[in-house]
C-alpha positions, 0 to 999 in steps of 0.5 A: 903719130900713135895712139896707145893704151886705148881700151879694146871694149866699151861695156863689153862691146868691141871698139872700132877705131878709125882716123880722119884728118882735117882738110889740108889746103891744096892737098887731097887726102887718102886714108888706108887703115891707119895710114894717111897719104896727102897728095899735092893738087896743083892749081888748075891750068887756066886760059882766056877767051877773047874776041871782037864783034865785027859789023859788016853794015857800012858803019851802021848806015841803015841805023839798025845796029843794036846797042848791045849784043850778048856773047855766051861762052860754052864749055863742052856745049853748056853756057858757063858765062855771058858777056854784054858787048857794046860800042863802049868796049869796042865790041870786044869781050874777054873771058878770063881764068877759065879752067882748061879741064873739067873736074875729071881732068878732061880737056874742055871744049870752049867756044863763044857764041854770039846771040843777036 
């Protein structure tokens, strides 16, 4: 690309020209002077966390098992999702499409915590 025959001044004041580019999907843009570099950004790697609540209560013999529990998913110590788990879903939970890294490409420490 080139821009030619541009005026150098406007009403006696020097004109400063800059460039910009509309966002391009899956690319980051870096502008250095009048040069544009687009770098492809690969889709982030994802993972799945699945588990199952196990009850050790002689098949609810005392009748005190709750109807549901909540399972929090933590990434680097912060709750990012919560699932309600019941007998209907066999006390299983699944968290899907979770990023493996944070926005600075550091690995996420992902763990689930059961809340009574």
